[in-house]
Structures are given as structure tokens and as C-alpha cells.
C-alpha positions in Angstrom: -6.0 26.3 104.0 -7.2 23.0 107.1 -11.0 23.6 106.9 -13.1 22.4 110.2 -16.8 21.0 109.4 -18.7 20.5 112.6 -22.3 19.1 111.5 -25.8 18.0 113.6 -29.2 18.4 113.8 -28.2 20.7 116.9 -32.6 20.2 118.5 -31.5 22.2 120.7 -28.3 23.6 120.1 -26.8 23.7 123.2 -23.8 24.1 125.6 -22.1 20.6 124.8 -22.5 21.8 120.7 -20.3 25.1 121.9 -17.8 23.4 124.0 -16.8 21.1 120.8 -16.7 24.5 118.8 -14.3 26.3 121.0 -12.1 23.1 121.9 -11.7 22.1 118.3 -10.5 26.0 117.6 -8.4 26.0 120.5 -6.3 23.3 119.5 -4.9 25.8 117.0 -5.0 22.8 113.8 -8.1 24.7 112.3 -8.0 28.1 110.0 -12.2 28.2 109.7 -15.0 26.2 111.3 -18.3 25.7 109.0 -21.1 24.7 111.5 -23.7 23.5 109.4 -27.5 22.4 110.9 -28.5 19.3 108.4 -31.3 19.0 106.6 -32.8 15.9 106.2 -30.0 13.0 107.5 -30.0 9.7 106.7 -29.6 8.1 110.1 -32.5 9.7 111.9 -35.9 8.2 112.4 -37.6 11.1 114.7 -39.1 13.7 113.3 -36.8 17.0 113.7 -37.5 20.6 114.1 -37.7 22.5 111.4 -34.8 23.6 109.7 -35.8 27.4 110.6 -35.7 26.8 113.9 -32.6 24.8 113.7 -30.5 27.4 111.9 -31.8 30.0 114.0 -30.2 28.5 117.2 -27.2 27.6 115.7 -26.8 31.0 114.6 -27.8 33.1 118.4 -25.9 30.1 120.0 -22.4 31.1 117.7 -22.9 34.5 117.3 -20.1 35.9 119.3 -18.0 33.1 118.0 -15.8 34.7 115.3 -14.2 31.7 113.6 -17.8 29.7 113.6 -18.8 30.6 109.9 -22.9 29.4 109.7 -24.0 27.7 106.3 -27.4 26.5 104.9 -25.7 24.6 102.2 -27.7 21.6 103.4 -31.0 22.7 104.4 -31.3 24.7 100.9 -30.1 21.7 98.9 -33.1 19.9 99.9 -33.5 15.7 100.2 -31.1 13.7 102.1 -28.0 15.1 103.5 -25.2 12.8 102.8 -21.8 14.0 104.3 -19.6 12.4 101.4 -21.5 15.0 99.1 -21.7 17.8 100.7 -17.9 18.0 101.5 -17.3 17.1 98.0 -19.6 20.2 97.3 -17.3 22.6 100.1 -14.3 21.4 98.5 -15.2 22.7 95.0 -17.0 26.0 96.5 -13.5 26.2 98.8 -10.7 25.7 96.0 -11.6 28.4 94.5 -9.6 30.1 97.1 -6.9 27.6 98.0 -6.1 24.7 95.5 -4.5 23.1 99.1 -7.4 23.2 101.1 -8.0 20.3 103.8 -11.1 19.2 105.1 -11.1 17.7 108.7 -14.4 16.7 110.2 -15.5 17.9 113.5 -17.2 15.2 115.8 -16.8 13.5 119.2 -15.1 10.0 119.4 -18.2 7.9 119.5 -18.0 8.7 115.6 -15.7 6.2 115.0 -18.6 3.4 116.6 -21.3 4.3 114.0 -19.2 5.8 111.2 -19.0 2.2 109.3 -22.6 2.8 108.8 -22.0 6.0 107.0 -22.8 6.6 103.1 -19.9 5.4 101.6 -17.7 5.3 104.7 -14.5 4.6 102.5 -14.9 7.4 100.1 -15.8 9.6 102.9 -12.8 8.7 104.7 -10.7 9.8 101.7 -12.1 13.2 101.6 -11.6 13.9 105.1 -9.3 13.6 108.2 -11.9 12.8 111.2 -11.2 15.6 114.4 -12.4 13.6 117.4 -13.1 15.1 120.8 -12.8 12.2 123.3 -16.5 12.3 125.0 -19.5 10.1 125.6 -20.1 6.8 127.0 -17.0 5.6 125.3 -13.5 5.0 127.1 -10.2 6.9 125.5 -9.1 3.0 125.5 -12.0 2.6 123.7 -11.8 5.0 120.9 -8.3 4.8 120.7 -8.1 1.4 119.9 -11.6 1.9 117.9 -9.4 4.7 115.9 -6.2 2.4 114.9 -9.0 -0.1 113.0 -10.2 2.2 111.1 -7.1 3.9 110.9 -5.6 0.2 108.8 -8.7 -0.6 107.3 -9.6 2.6 105.3 -6.0 4.2 105.6 -7.8 6.8 107.5 -6.7 9.9 109.0 -7.6 11.0 112.8 -6.7 13.2 115.0 -8.4 13.7 118.3 -8.3 17.0 120.3 -8.8 17.9 124.2 -12.4 19.0 125.5 -13.8 19.0 129.1 -16.2 16.0 129.7 -19.6 17.6 129.6 -22.9 15.4 129.8 -25.5 17.8 128.0 -28.1 15.4 125.6 -29.6 16.6 122.9 -32.5 14.2 123.7 -32.7 15.1 127.5 -33.2 18.7 126.9 -36.1 17.9 124.4 -37.7 16.1 127.2 -37.3 18.7 129.4 -38.6 21.6 127.3 -41.7 19.7 126.7 -42.1 19.1 130.4 -40.9 21.6 133.1 -38.8 23.8 130.6 -36.1 23.6 133.0 -32.9 24.0 131.0 -31.1 27.5 131.0 -28.3 26.3 132.6 -27.7 23.8 129.0 -28.3 26.5 126.6 -26.3 30.1 125.5 -28.4 32.5 126.6 -29.6 33.3 123.9 -30.8 30.4 122.6 -32.8 30.0 125.7 -34.3 32.9 125.1 -35.2 32.3 121.5 -36.8 29.0 122.4 -38.8 30.0 125.2 -40.4 33.4 123.5 -41.3 31.5 120.5 -42.2 28.0 122.5 -40.8 25.6 119.6 -41.0 22.6 121.9 -44.5 23.5 123.0 -46.1 22.1 120.0 -45.9 17.8 120.1 -49.1 17.3 120.5 -50.0 19.7 116.6 -46.1 17.6 115.5 -48.8 14.1 116.7 -51.8 15.0 115.0 -49.7 15.6 111.1 -49.6 12.4 108.9 -46.7 11.4 107.6 -47.2 12.9 104.0 -48.2 16.1 105.5 -45.5 16.4 107.4 -43.2 15.5 104.6 -44.7 18.1 102.1 -44.1 20.6 104.7 -40.5 19.9 105.0 -41.0 20.2 101.3 -42.2 23.6 101.5 -39.7 24.6 103.5 -37.4 24.0 101.2 -38.7 25.4 97.9 -39.4 28.5 100.8 -36.3 28.9 102.1 -34.6 31.1 99.6 -37.1 33.7 99.1 -37.2 34.8 102.5 -34.8 36.0 105.6 -34.2 34.3 108.3 -36.1 36.7 110.2 -39.5 35.9 108.1 -38.3 32.0 108.0 -38.9 31.8 111.5 -42.2 33.5 111.6 -43.7 31.4 108.9 -43.2 28.7 111.1 -44.7 30.3 113.9 -47.9 30.9 112.0 -47.9 27.1 111.0 -48.1 25.7 114.0 -50.3 28.3 116.2 -52.6 27.8 113.1 -52.4 24.2 113.9 -52.8 24.6 117.0 -55.9 26.7 116.8 -57.4 23.8 113.7 -57.5 21.3 116.4 -59.2 23.5 118.9 -61.8 24.0 116.3 -62.0 20.4 115.0 -60.6 21.9 111.5 -58.6 20.5 109.4 -55.2 20.8 110.3 -53.4 20.1 107.0 -55.1 23.0 105.4 -53.6 24.8 108.4 -50.6 23.8 107.9 -49.9 24.8 104.4 -51.3 27.9 104.6 -49.8 28.9 107.8 -46.1 28.0 106.3 -47.0 29.0 102.7 -48.2 32.2 103.9 -45.4 35.0 103.2 -44.0 33.2 100.0 -44.2 36.0 98.1 -43.6 38.8 101.0 -39.9 39.3 100.2 -40.6 39.5 96.5 -39.8 42.8 94.3 -42.8 44.6 94.6 -43.5 44.7 90.8 -43.0 41.1 91.4 -45.9 41.0 94.0 -48.0 43.3 91.9 -48.0 41.1 88.8 -48.8 38.4 90.6 -51.7 39.7 92.8 -53.3 40.6 89.2 -52.8 37.0 88.4 -54.5 35.8 91.3 -57.5 37.9 91.0 -56.8 41.0 92.8 -58.1 44.2 91.9 -57.6 46.6 94.8 -54.6 48.8 95.6 -51.8 46.6 95.4 -49.0 48.3 97.4 -46.1 46.7 99.8 -49.0 46.2 102.5 -51.0 44.2 101.1 -50.0 42.9 97.3 -47.9 40.0 98.9 -51.3 37.9 100.5 -52.4 37.8 96.8 -49.3 37.5 95.1 -48.4 34.7 97.7 -52.0 32.9 96.3 -50.4 32.8 92.7 -47.1 31.7 93.8 -48.2 29.1 95.6 -50.3 27.7 93.4 -48.3 28.5 90.2 -44.8 27.5 91.7 -45.2 25.5 95.2 -47.8 23.3 94.1 -50.6 24.2 96.3 -54.0 23.4 94.4 -56.5 23.6 97.5 -58.9 26.8 97.1 -59.4 27.3 100.6 -55.6 27.3 101.0 -55.4 29.8 98.4 -58.1 32.0 100.1 -56.7 31.7 103.2 -53.1 32.9 102.1 -54.7 35.2 99.9 -56.4 37.4 102.5 -54.2 37.0 105.4 -53.4 40.6 105.5 -56.7 42.4 104.6 -59.0 39.9 106.3 -62.6 40.3 104.1 -66.0 40.0 105.0 -67.5 36.7 105.6 -64.4 35.1 106.1 -64.1 31.2 105.9 -62.8 29.5 109.5 -59.3 28.8 107.9 -59.4 32.6 106.5 -59.9 33.2 110.2 -57.2 31.2 111.7 -54.1 32.0 109.7 -55.4 35.8 110.3 -55.1 35.9 113.8 -51.8 33.6 114.0 -50.0 35.7 111.6 -51.0 38.3 113.9 -50.9 36.5 117.5 -47.5 33.7 116.6 -45.4 33.5 120.2 -43.1 35.7 118.5 -44.7 38.6 117.6 -43.6 41.8 119.5 -47.2 43.3 119.7 -49.3 44.3 123.3 -52.3 43.5 123.9 -52.4 40.0 122.5 -53.2 37.9 125.7 -56.9 38.9 125.5 -56.7 37.9 121.4 -55.2 34.7 122.1 -57.3 33.4 124.9 -60.2 34.2 123.0 -59.2 32.2 119.7 -59.5 29.7 121.5 -62.7 29.5 122.5 -64.5 32.3 119.9 -63.0 32.7 116.4 -65.6 35.6 115.7 -64.4 37.2 118.9 -61.2 36.7 118.8 -61.5 38.5 115.1 -63.4 41.4 116.6 -60.5 42.0 119.3 -57.7 41.8 116.7 -59.4 43.7 114.3 -59.8 46.1 116.8 -55.9 46.7 117.2 -55.7 46.5 113.7 -57.8 49.8 113.4 -56.5 51.3 116.1 -52.5 50.7 114.7 -53.8 52.0 111.6 -54.7 55.4 113.2 -51.5 55.8 114.6 -49.7 55.4 111.8 -52.0 57.3 109.8 -52.9 54.1 107.2 -56.1 54.0 105.3 -58.1 50.8 106.2 -58.4 48.2 103.4 -61.8 48.2 102.7 -61.6 43.8 103.0 -60.5 44.8 106.8 -63.7 47.4 107.1 -65.9 44.5 105.0 -64.5 41.8 108.0 -65.2 44.4 110.4 -68.8 45.1 109.5 -69.8 41.5 108.7 -68.7 40.6 112.1 -70.3 43.5 113.3 -73.9 42.9 111.7 -74.0 39.0 111.7 -74.5 36.6 115.0 -72.1 34.7 116.3 -71.5 31.8 114.0 -72.8 33.3 111.3 -70.3 35.8 110.5 -67.9 33.0 108.4 -68.7 31.0 104.9 -68.7 27.2 105.1 -67.7 27.4 101.3 -65.2 29.1 99.8 -65.2 32.2 96.7 -62.1 33.9 96.1 -60.0 34.6 92.8 -57.6 32.6 91.2 
């Protein structure tokens, strides 16, 4: 069995990536292709989009390619991803199916001019055959000459496959997405729709507001939370994080607190309900811990106990992000609102809440709670006492007085 490995940042996943996959498969030389978005590559200096976004773009962009198997191995294990270690991991995994499994590393021919800078290239080239598409700025003559040199130096196995020329560039696409967004012809339709709906490339200013330590911490948390959540929830979590950071910047609040609370707010959402109730009780929650609200206080406990988050304001925002409460902090309000109005939410009547959130958090809360009350009535559900307290506070306090500045929360 010969398995092709096609890895990359896929930021974004575009039609050029699809063309490589299709051409590699149509060569008839492979039995299976594994598509592997990288977690943290050793050779990229820029900040990548978060893994769940890139994973989702690959999932959508390859959904109709029956021969492409999407894997999250490099994302899930955390730390820097070296291709050699990934290949060895895959060999251990697939040798259970076939002792004669062989691996091809699928890439463009331009990789011939950089592979010697990779981690342990000699060992890597003993593990895989390079299966390369002739593409890029390199001429076919130069690529073939370089291939001969690599073969001779490393006793490497290299094979080329035919592919129609493509000039799609991830770098150029990101720049256009951050400017006019005119990239429809370069992306699979489902990927374009995902990017447009969730606006994942619209947060350059918010990303720039995060220092390197905060960025590294968020990457660490995404990896820690990854196995806890299904893919749809991972995307929602990132959407909440970015919207919370945006609101924090607008209202001159701590962007690190907003980011941490945003990325961790649903960490307990998909734990078994019994576990959620146990953790909610340990967090100090004394109400009825049903499946609608238990994950908030449970998440506060989980974030403190297992994710190493100790900031009481952040933990409180996680605790109350589903119910709200009387005299919410501004951070509470930001996380509560971001959870309801992030761009991926399909709810109606969000524009008025989003508009208000840019200028007046209390007004945004009033509008949001009004929608929540109506939705609960439609679904014949009771309003949580903490949610009633939040509405009562907003009704009876003057603008600017309906929030607390210091934190008091169960812990």
C-alpha cells in the first residue's frame, strides 16, 4: 500500500491545493492520500490562522474528494511539527493495516530547493519518496537537475507527476481577503462561503493587539481544548474569541482577558452531563445544573483546574457566559455578547445587537436579553434566575451603573 501525505498550512485552502490533490491521485500511483493541516510549523515566521479555521477550510474544500482523508495528527499533538516525526507516527499507525506500507510526500517541485533546510533531511528522505508536481517559479530543467543532485547526495527516491499550471498563492489570497475580499474564483465555493460568513481574515487589527506571550498561550489553549470539542464548536470558540477581542479593543478593556475567556468559554460544553454537574458544583454553582447552563460554571472549574487559567475575572466570565447575572462586569458582558452575536451565529435580529455593542454594552445587553427572553418563551423554557437578575439590573440602574468593576464569583 502506498499512501500520499499532503501537508501544509492551508491558510487558506485554495483551488491550487485541490489541483495538487487531484493530479496526485489521477497519477494512479497512490492508494490513499492523507491531508494534514500543520499545527505549528518550524519554518513559518508569521502567525498562522488558528488551527480549527484551517482544518475547517480543508474539510470543506476536500469534502467531495473521496480519496482524500483529512487528519488532525499534527494539530492535536501540540508543539512544533516536524515532518520526520509525523511520518514515523503514521508508519506506526498504518503498519497495523499493512506491513508493506510506503509513504510519499506530496509537494510542489519547489520543495527540492528547501528540503535540505528541513529537520533531519537525510533521515526523512530514507522514510519517504518525494512525489512532486512540477510547478512554481522553478523551471522544469532546474527542478530535474536539483532532483538528480538530491538523489545522488541522499540516495533519495523522487518521482514527478503531471499537473496543470496554477498561479494561486495563499499569501496573495490573504492580502486580498484583508482588503477587498475578491477571491471567489480562487477558492472552492464552500471555503469561500465559510470565510465570508465567519470573517476569519477580518481580525488583523485584533491580532496585532495581542503580544507574543498571549498569542503563544492561545495556541497552547487551542491544542489543550482540541480533543474536548467537535469541529463545529471549535470554530464557534474561535469566533467568540475574536469578537470578544474586538469588543475589548473598542471599549478599552484588557484584550488578553477577553481572548482567554473567549477561547476557553465552552471548554466543558461537550463533557458528559454528569461531569458538568460535578464540576459546576465544585465551581460553587448552587442552581439547577441542567444541560443548558451547567457547562458555564463547569467550564470555569475546568479552565482553572486543567487549563491553568487563574484570572478571577476570566473565570467569572466563563462561569456566567450562558446565564449572565446581575451587575455583570464589562468582561462578563463582552463574553456573553460575543457568544450570542459572533459572525457564525445563524440567529435573526443580530445586527441591532452588534451595532449597539460597538458603542454601548449595556444597550447591547438589553437588546440581547430581550431576544433571549423571547426565544425561551417560544421554546417554552423557564428563564434562569441569574438571567432575570441581569435584565432587572439593566432596567433599574442608570447607564454605566449596570456593571461591577471588581469581581466576586464562586471559585
